[in-house]
C-alpha positions in Angstrom: 27.5 24.5 -6.5 31.2 22.9 -6.8 32.2 19.6 -4.6 35.0 19.3 -3.2 37.1 16.4 -4.3 39.9 16.8 -1.5 40.8 13.1 -0.2 42.1 14.9 3.2 38.6 16.2 4.3 37.0 13.3 6.3 33.0 12.5 6.0 31.5 15.5 8.2 33.6 17.9 8.3 32.1 21.3 8.2 33.0 22.7 4.8 34.8 26.3 5.4 32.0 29.0 4.8 29.3 26.2 4.5 26.4 24.4 6.2 27.0 20.6 6.9 25.1 18.1 5.2 24.0 15.0 7.4 23.8 12.0 5.9 21.3 9.2 7.9 22.8 6.2 8.3 21.7 3.3 10.0 22.1 3.7 14.2 22.8 0.5 15.3 24.7 -2.0 12.7 24.0 -5.7 14.1 23.1 -7.6 17.1 26.0 -7.4 18.7 26.5 -3.6 18.8 22.6 -3.4 19.9 23.4 -5.7 22.8 26.5 -3.5 24.2 24.3 -0.6 24.2 21.7 -1.9 26.2 24.5 -3.3 28.8 25.9 0.1 28.4 22.6 1.5 29.9 21.7 -1.1 32.2 25.5 -2.0 33.8 24.7 -5.7 33.3 24.9 -8.0 31.0 22.3 -8.7 28.3 21.3 -12.0 26.9 19.7 -10.8 23.7 17.7 -12.8 21.2 15.9 -11.0 18.5 12.5 -11.9 17.1 10.0 -11.6 14.4 7.4 -12.1 16.6 4.7 -9.2 16.0 2.6 -9.8 19.2 5.5 -9.4 22.0 7.4 -6.9 21.2 9.7 -6.7 24.3 10.3 -9.4 27.1 12.3 -9.1 29.9 13.4 -12.0 32.5 16.2 -10.9 35.2 18.3 -14.1 36.1 21.6 -14.2 38.2 24.0 -13.8 35.7 22.3 -10.5 34.0 19.3 -9.9 31.8 17.2 -11.9 29.6 16.3 -9.8 26.7 14.0 -10.5 23.9 13.3 -7.9 21.2 11.5 -7.9 18.0 14.6 -6.8 15.4 13.2 -3.6 14.5 15.0 -2.3 17.7 18.7 -2.6 15.3 17.6 0.3 13.8 16.2 2.4 17.4 18.0 5.6 18.6 19.7 6.2 21.8 16.4 7.7 22.9 14.3 4.6 22.5 17.2 2.1 23.5 17.1 3.9 26.9 13.8 3.8 27.4 14.0 -0.2 26.6 17.1 -0.3 29.2 14.6 1.5 31.9 11.8 -0.6 31.3 13.8 -3.9 31.5 15.5 -2.3 34.6 12.3 -1.5 36.3 9.3 -3.3 34.6 7.5 -0.1 34.9 5.0 1.1 32.2 7.6 1.7 28.9 7.5 5.6 27.9 5.7 6.8 24.6 9.2 6.9 22.4 8.8 3.2 22.7 5.0 3.0 21.6 5.9 5.3 18.9 9.1 3.8 17.4 6.6 0.6 17.1 3.9 2.1 15.6 5.7 3.9 13.2 7.7 0.7 12.2 4.8 -1.4 11.5 3.3 1.3 9.9 6.5 1.9 7.2 7.2 -1.6 7.3 6.8 -2.9 3.5 3.7 -5.4 2.8 4.8 -8.8 1.8 2.5 -10.1 -1.1 0.2 -12.6 1.1 -0.6 -16.0 0.0 -3.2 -16.4 -2.6 -6.6 -17.9 -0.2 -9.1 -20.0 -1.5 -12.6 -18.3 -0.5 -15.3 -21.1 0.0 -18.2 -19.5 2.2 -20.6 -22.6 1.5 -20.2 -25.3 4.1 -22.7 -28.8 4.5 -24.6 -26.9 6.6 -24.1 -23.3 6.8 -23.2 -20.6 4.1 -20.8 -18.2 5.8 -21.1 -15.5 3.4 -24.8 -15.3 4.5 -24.2 -15.0 8.1 -21.4 -12.2 7.4 -24.1 -10.2 5.2 -26.5 -10.1 7.9 -23.9 -9.7 10.7 -22.5 -6.7 8.2 -25.9 -4.9 8.3 -27.2 -5.4 11.9 -23.9 -4.4 13.5 -21.6 -2.8 11.1 -23.6 -0.8 8.9 -22.7 -2.8 5.8 -19.5 -1.2 5.4 -17.5 -3.9 6.0 -15.6 -5.9 2.8 -13.7 -9.3 4.0 -13.3 -12.6 2.5 -14.4 -15.5 4.7 -14.3 -18.9 4.5 -13.9 -22.4 5.9 -10.9 -23.0 7.1 -9.0 -26.4 6.2 -8.4 -27.9 9.6 -10.6 -31.2 10.4 -14.0 -30.9 12.2 -12.8 -32.7 14.9 -14.5 -32.5 18.4 -11.5 -31.8 20.3 -11.1 -28.2 18.6 -9.9 -25.8 21.3 -12.3 -22.7 21.7 -9.2 -20.1 20.6 -9.1 -21.6 17.2 -13.0 -21.4 16.3 -12.3 -18.7 14.1 -9.5 -16.2 12.9 -8.8 -13.0 11.3 -5.7 -12.2 9.3 -4.5 -8.6 8.7 -2.0 -10.0 6.3 -4.4 -11.2 4.0 -7.4 -9.8 5.2 -9.5 -12.7 5.2 -11.3 -14.4 8.1 -11.2 -18.1 8.8 -13.9 -20.0 10.8 -13.3 -23.7 11.9 -15.4 -26.4 9.8 -15.9 -28.1 13.3 -19.1 -25.3 13.7 -20.6 -26.4 10.1 -22.7 -29.0 11.8 -26.6 -29.2 12.3 -25.5 -29.3 16.3 -24.5 -25.7 16.6 -27.0 -23.3 17.1 -27.3 -20.3 14.2 -26.6 -17.6 16.8 -23.0 -19.3 18.3 -21.5 -19.3 14.4 -23.0 -15.8 13.8 -20.9 -14.9 17.3 -18.0 -16.3 16.3 -18.2 -14.5 12.5 -19.1 -11.5 14.5 -16.2 -11.7 16.9 -13.9 -12.1 13.7 -15.6 -9.3 12.0 -14.6 -6.9 15.2 -11.1 -7.9 14.7 -11.3 -7.0 10.9 -12.7 -3.5 12.0 -10.5 -2.5 14.9 -7.5 -4.2 14.3 -4.6 -4.0 16.9 -3.2 -1.6 19.6 0.2 -1.4 20.2 0.6 -0.9 24.2 3.5 -1.2 26.3 5.4 -2.9 23.7 2.8 -5.3 23.0 0.3 -5.7 20.1 -3.2 -5.9 22.1 -6.3 -7.5 20.0 -8.8 -7.9 22.8 -8.8 -4.1 23.8 -11.3 -2.3 26.4 -13.0 -1.4 23.1 -13.1 -5.0 21.7 -14.5 -6.3 24.6 -17.1 -3.5 25.0 -18.5 -4.0 21.4 -18.1 -7.7 21.9 -21.2 -7.5 24.3 -23.6 -5.7 21.9 -23.9 -9.2 20.1 -27.6 -9.5 21.0 -27.4 -13.1 22.3 -23.7 -12.9 23.7 -24.4 -14.4 27.0 -25.9 -17.4 25.3 -23.2 -18.1 22.7 -20.1 -18.1 25.8 -22.3 -20.2 27.9 -22.9 -22.6 25.1 -19.3 -22.7 24.2 -18.3 -23.3 27.6 
């Protein structure tokens, strides 16, 4: 096939007697372009902030001088239909349409993985061995199918540790960390087992994207969490 080198032909012109080939280019060039397109749909000033927050992909607040909108920067690549859904959500605060969820899931799936930091794995503590606990929970509740490194974190064993940081699971490193505050004789084994079980559930279920937000404690997560044999006792002990 002979390609014409005629400089008078503009990009996108249909060649005579042939089909037009489309070149896929980024739909949005910068933050200003995105803001202007949203303002065109909303017909109001938009105060736009782009973030890297994967927990809250879209946040909206109405102000007297316009709409304050925080979006994850993946929306720089959004097409007109997705942006119209974003504008509708900002205007009505009703449940976002499926286009937004599909767009977010596609971009999270296709996002290139960053090399994770090397994590020192040390499951042996002064009083508890996390690997032994992990293996026990894995057999009872997961049919032995989970393969996730588990380690004590590097935090200080302070009595002021908040409940929400007793354990964590990082999908980026694929590692479970347990706070050393739990490595004490006064902590009942079933409490530590429950915290480990909770983080293993995160590793097993991952996160859902719902209404533009990542949901890590879904209804299915809560249902399975209560399958732990001493769930009530563990929750009562943690207060």
